[in-house]
Every structure is written in C-alpha cells, then in structure tokens.
C-alpha positions as CSV (number, residue, x, y, z in Angstrom):
1,X,-44.5,53.7,-21.4
2,X,-41.4,56.8,-22.2
3,X,-38.6,55.1,-23.2
4,X,-35.6,57.3,-22.6
5,X,-33.0,58.1,-24.9
6,X,-28.7,57.9,-23.7
7,X,-27.4,61.5,-23.0
8,X,-24.9,62.5,-25.1
9,X,-22.8,62.8,-22.2
10,X,-23.6,59.2,-21.4
11,X,-22.7,58.3,-25.3
12,X,-19.3,60.2,-24.9
13,X,-18.5,58.8,-21.7
14,X,-19.0,54.9,-23.7
15,X,-16.4,56.2,-26.5
16,X,-13.4,54.8,-26.8
17,X,-10.6,58.3,-26.0
18,X,-9.4,57.8,-29.6
19,X,-11.3,57.3,-33.0
20,X,-8.2,54.4,-33.9
21,X,-9.9,53.5,-37.2
22,X,-9.3,57.7,-37.9
23,X,-6.3,58.3,-36.6
24,X,-4.8,55.2,-38.9
25,X,-6.2,56.1,-41.7
26,X,-4.3,59.9,-41.1
27,X,-0.7,58.1,-40.9
28,X,-1.1,55.5,-43.4
29,X,-1.0,52.8,-40.8
30,X,-2.8,49.5,-42.2
31,X,-0.6,47.3,-39.7
32,X,-1.9,45.3,-36.4
33,X,-2.8,47.3,-33.1
34,X,-0.8,45.1,-30.6
35,X,2.0,46.5,-27.9
36,X,4.8,45.4,-29.6
37,X,8.3,46.9,-30.4
38,X,7.7,46.8,-34.1
39,X,3.8,48.6,-33.9
40,X,5.3,51.9,-31.8
41,X,8.5,51.7,-34.4
42,X,5.5,51.9,-37.5
43,X,2.9,54.1,-36.0
44,X,6.2,56.3,-35.4
45,X,7.2,56.8,-38.2
46,X,3.4,57.0,-39.8
47,X,2.6,59.6,-37.3
48,X,6.1,61.4,-38.0
49,X,6.1,61.4,-41.9
50,X,2.2,62.0,-41.8
51,X,1.5,64.9,-39.4
52,X,3.3,67.9,-40.0
53,X,5.0,69.6,-37.2
54,X,3.6,73.3,-37.8
55,X,2.3,76.9,-35.9
56,X,-0.1,78.2,-37.6
57,X,-2.3,79.1,-35.7
58,X,-1.0,81.3,-33.5
59,X,-0.1,83.5,-35.8
60,X,-3.9,83.7,-36.7
61,X,-4.3,84.6,-32.5
62,X,-6.2,81.2,-32.4
63,X,-5.9,79.6,-29.6
64,X,-3.9,75.8,-28.9
65,X,-5.9,73.2,-27.1
66,X,-4.2,70.2,-25.6
67,X,-7.7,68.7,-24.9
68,X,-7.8,65.1,-26.9
69,X,-11.6,66.1,-28.8
70,X,-9.6,69.4,-29.8
71,X,-6.4,67.2,-30.9
72,X,-8.7,65.1,-33.0
73,X,-10.6,67.5,-34.8
74,X,-7.4,69.4,-35.7
75,X,-5.2,67.0,-36.2
76,X,-6.8,64.1,-37.6
77,X,-10.1,65.0,-38.9
78,X,-9.0,68.6,-39.7
79,X,-5.9,67.3,-41.6
80,X,-3.5,69.9,-39.9
81,X,-0.6,69.2,-37.6
82,X,1.1,70.7,-34.6
83,X,4.0,71.4,-32.1
84,X,5.3,69.4,-29.5
85,X,2.4,69.2,-27.1
86,X,-0.2,68.6,-29.4
87,X,1.7,65.6,-32.0
88,X,3.4,64.3,-28.3
89,X,-0.6,64.1,-26.4
90,X,-2.5,62.5,-29.4
91,X,0.0,59.5,-29.8
92,X,0.7,59.3,-26.0
93,X,-2.8,58.8,-26.1
94,X,-3.0,56.4,-29.0
95,X,-0.4,54.5,-27.6
96,X,-2.1,53.8,-24.1
97,X,-5.4,52.9,-26.1
98,X,-3.7,49.9,-27.9
99,X,-2.2,49.4,-24.9
100,X,1.5,50.7,-23.7
101,X,2.8,51.8,-21.1
102,X,3.4,55.8,-21.4
103,X,5.3,58.5,-18.8
104,X,4.6,61.4,-20.3
105,X,7.3,63.9,-19.5
106,X,9.1,67.5,-19.9
107,X,12.4,68.7,-21.4
108,X,14.3,71.7,-21.9
109,X,15.4,72.3,-25.1
110,X,19.0,72.5,-26.3
111,X,19.3,73.1,-29.6
112,X,20.4,76.6,-31.1
113,X,19.6,77.9,-27.6
114,X,21.7,80.7,-26.6
115,X,20.4,80.3,-22.3
116,X,19.1,77.6,-19.9
117,X,14.9,77.7,-21.6
118,X,12.0,76.6,-19.6
119,X,10.4,72.8,-20.1
120,X,8.6,73.8,-22.9
121,X,8.8,70.4,-24.6
122,X,6.6,67.0,-24.6
123,X,8.5,63.9,-24.7
124,X,7.1,60.4,-23.7
125,X,8.6,57.2,-22.4
126,X,7.8,54.3,-23.8
127,X,7.8,50.9,-21.8
128,X,7.5,47.3,-23.8
129,X,8.0,44.4,-21.5
130,X,11.9,45.7,-19.9
131,X,12.8,47.7,-22.4
132,X,12.1,51.4,-22.3
133,X,12.2,54.0,-25.6
134,X,11.7,57.6,-26.7
135,X,8.9,58.3,-28.4
136,X,9.0,61.9,-29.7
137,X,6.7,62.8,-33.2
138,X,7.5,67.2,-31.7
139,X,10.0,68.1,-32.4
140,X,10.2,69.2,-36.3
141,X,12.4,68.4,-38.1
142,X,15.2,67.8,-36.6
143,X,13.4,65.1,-35.1
144,X,13.0,61.4,-34.8
145,X,11.8,59.5,-37.2
146,X,11.6,55.9,-34.3
147,X,11.9,56.0,-31.7
148,X,15.5,55.5,-29.5
149,X,16.5,52.8,-27.5
150,X,16.5,53.9,-23.6
151,X,20.2,52.9,-23.2
152,X,22.9,55.7,-22.5
153,X,25.2,55.9,-25.5
154,X,23.6,53.3,-27.7
155,X,23.6,55.0,-31.3
156,X,20.3,54.8,-33.3
157,X,20.8,55.3,-36.9
158,X,17.3,56.5,-38.3
159,X,18.0,56.5,-42.7
160,X,20.5,59.8,-43.3
161,X,20.2,60.5,-39.6
162,X,22.0,58.9,-36.2
163,X,20.8,59.8,-32.7
164,X,21.9,58.6,-28.9
165,X,21.1,59.3,-25.7
166,X,23.0,60.1,-23.0
167,X,23.1,60.1,-19.3
168,X,23.9,63.4,-17.3
169,X,23.9,64.0,-13.8
170,X,20.1,63.7,-13.2
171,X,18.9,63.7,-16.5
172,X,19.1,62.3,-20.0
173,X,20.0,64.1,-23.3
174,X,18.9,63.5,-26.9
175,X,21.5,64.5,-29.1
176,X,21.8,64.3,-33.2
177,X,25.4,63.5,-34.8
178,X,26.1,66.7,-37.4
179,X,29.1,65.8,-39.2
180,X,31.9,65.1,-36.4
181,X,30.0,66.9,-33.8
182,X,27.5,65.4,-31.5
183,X,24.6,68.2,-30.7
184,X,22.4,68.6,-27.8
185,X,18.4,68.7,-28.6
186,X,17.1,69.0,-25.2
187,X,17.7,67.2,-22.0
188,X,14.6,65.7,-19.4
189,X,14.3,63.7,-16.3
190,X,11.8,61.0,-15.4
191,X,9.6,63.4,-12.9
192,X,6.1,62.5,-14.9
193,X,4.0,65.3,-16.1
194,X,0.7,66.0,-16.3
195,X,-1.4,67.5,-18.7
196,X,-2.2,70.6,-16.6
197,X,1.8,71.3,-16.6
198,X,1.9,71.7,-20.8
199,X,-1.2,73.4,-20.5
200,X,0.8,76.2,-18.6
201,X,4.5,75.5,-20.9
202,X,2.0,75.9,-23.8
203,X,0.3,79.1,-23.5
204,X,3.4,80.4,-22.7
205,X,4.8,79.2,-26.0
206,X,2.3,80.2,-28.1
207,X,1.3,83.9,-25.9
208,X,5.2,85.0,-24.7
209,X,6.8,87.8,-27.3
210,X,9.9,86.6,-26.7
211,X,8.7,82.8,-28.1
212,X,9.9,82.0,-31.1
213,X,6.3,80.2,-31.9
214,X,4.8,84.1,-31.6
215,X,7.6,85.5,-33.9
216,X,7.9,82.4,-36.3
217,X,5.7,80.9,-38.7
218,X,6.9,77.4,-39.3
219,X,6.1,74.5,-41.3
220,X,8.1,71.1,-40.9
221,X,7.8,68.0,-42.8
222,X,10.1,65.0,-42.7
223,X,10.4,61.8,-44.9
224,X,13.0,59.1,-45.1
225,X,14.7,60.7,-47.8
226,X,14.9,64.6,-46.6
227,X,12.9,67.3,-43.9
228,X,11.7,70.2,-45.6
229,X,11.3,73.1,-42.9
230,X,9.8,76.4,-43.8
231,X,10.3,79.5,-41.6
232,X,8.9,82.7,-42.2
233,X,9.8,83.0,-45.9
234,X,12.9,80.7,-46.5
235,X,12.0,77.1,-47.7
236,X,15.0,75.0,-46.8
237,X,14.9,71.2,-47.9
238,X,17.4,69.0,-45.9
239,X,19.1,65.4,-47.7
240,X,21.4,64.7,-44.8
241,X,24.5,66.9,-45.2
242,X,22.7,68.2,-48.8
243,X,20.4,71.3,-48.1
244,X,18.8,73.9,-50.6
245,X,17.4,76.8,-49.3
246,X,14.9,79.5,-51.5
247,X,12.9,82.0,-50.6
248,X,8.7,82.3,-50.5
249,X,6.9,85.3,-51.2
250,X,3.8,86.4,-49.1
251,X,2.1,85.2,-52.9
252,X,3.0,82.1,-53.1
253,X,3.2,81.4,-49.0
254,X,-0.7,79.6,-49.5
255,X,0.8,77.3,-52.1
256,X,3.4,76.4,-50.6
257,X,1.9,75.6,-47.4
258,X,-1.0,73.4,-49.7
259,X,1.3,71.6,-51.7
260,X,3.9,70.9,-49.5
261,X,3.4,70.5,-46.4
262,X,-0.7,69.4,-47.0
263,X,-1.8,72.6,-45.1
264,X,-5.2,74.0,-46.3
265,X,-6.3,77.7,-45.4
266,X,-8.8,79.8,-47.3
267,X,-8.1,82.5,-50.2
268,X,-6.3,85.8,-48.7
269,X,-5.2,84.6,-44.9
270,X,-2.2,86.0,-43.8
271,X,-0.1,85.0,-41.4
272,X,1.8,88.0,-38.3
273,X,5.2,87.4,-38.9
274,X,8.7,88.6,-38.8
275,X,10.2,88.3,-42.2
276,X,13.9,87.7,-41.5
277,X,16.7,90.5,-42.9
278,X,18.9,89.5,-46.0
C-alpha cells in the first residue's frame, strides 16, 4: 500500500501565517509573545528601529507585493525595508498572531502636502482590553517609535519627539511637535480596510508619475537618538532640533545604503531618480 505524502498546499495551510521566531530575530526582540501593552510597545520600537523605510524597488522597476509571504521574504528573510503598506501589514499580522485585536485603517498624508491627497497611508488601531493604541511603523523618519494612546490631546513623548492625536469632525489627526508648533502628519477615519484597498493605493503610490515615490529615492532609519533620511542625493541626520546635511554622489550611493541603512544591492545597481537642483 502506497503512503501519500502531504501536498505543498496542505503543508502551507498548517504553517502559521508569520514566522515569529524569524521576525523576532530580524527586529532584535527577545521578550514574551503575549497581547499586553508592554509587548506592543517593545515590538513597535524594535520594528521601527530595525527595519528601514525605503522605496528602492520602485526605482528599480520592481513591483511591490503585499501578500504576507512576499512581505516576509523581503522584510524578514531578505533583510530589506519597505514603505507603509509593507511595514504595517507585516506588523499587523505579527500582532494578530500573538493575540492582539487589530483594525487596519487608511490615512491621508498632510505632512508637507499642498493639496488634499488620496488615502495612501496605512495605520493600525490596536485594542488591549478597554484601551486603544495607534500603531504605525511605516511613516518613515517623521513617524512613531512607540504606539500612541488613542485619546484626543494626550501628549506622547517619545525620546526627543512628541506626538498627539487630535479629534476633528469625523476623523482623527496625528500631529508632531516641531518647536512650538503642532504639525499635522496625517488624518484618518475608523473605517476598517482590506488588503485589496491597500493594493489599489499601493499601485497608485508606486506607479503614478506624480507620486513622490516614483520621483524620489528614499531610505530612512530611526533610532532612539537620531533619524537618518536619504532622499536622492541628500543625507540628513536629525537629533531633535539639530540636524546635519551632506551630499551623496552616485559613486557612493550603494555604500551609504549598505552601511547606514543595512540595504545591500549588487555592484553596479543604479536607481532612476531626479537629482534635486542646487
């Protein structure tokens, strides 16, 4: 009698959606896996400080894939970063597998915007008992290191940076403190989103000629002390109110991506972006 071996599809169906040990190793997390506020904060900080924000694939003509297998292959096993949909979909899947209640939301970016933009940013509402937390590891160097309490006006001091959520009519707004002024980062409602919603928004962001991600190469990394932002040929390091700027030429671009952001590409790789005018 012949013994049947399980099919690949059956094996895949039995595997957990997220390889938690691999993810924990990628972000340097060694704590417990339980749905508590302390674990949420620790995982959020670990993710935000280990997986860089970047859009390199777009400028190499590669598609952005949002299925969980592709996200793990790129961000976890591949040592790469990504932008909001990639980062926050991965984090949301990790949190749900641990046991958190997660609602996926969509936001309109207001930071540095000169017009009303479409909903092209993903954030997550995480509920723990009766408390809510805004989780977002995908807004780049202006974004959060830690979750923000879902309470209007409550200050959230995160090392050298301060945030708050404000309630507007029918929406919420995340703001950051710049000097004495509060600056809007993005606005969102509490309407739950599906991956299909993000796929449409991601297609626009990664292919439309007016999208900043089509026009600009960016890699961004946060620590608890500084924020590093590479945009085309300009590298900015911010430490609270102080910042330094230097130019990065094409001949050193790959070295800067590798040493500063942990992003390795084959020798000779060239990104098609617009060099800013002097």
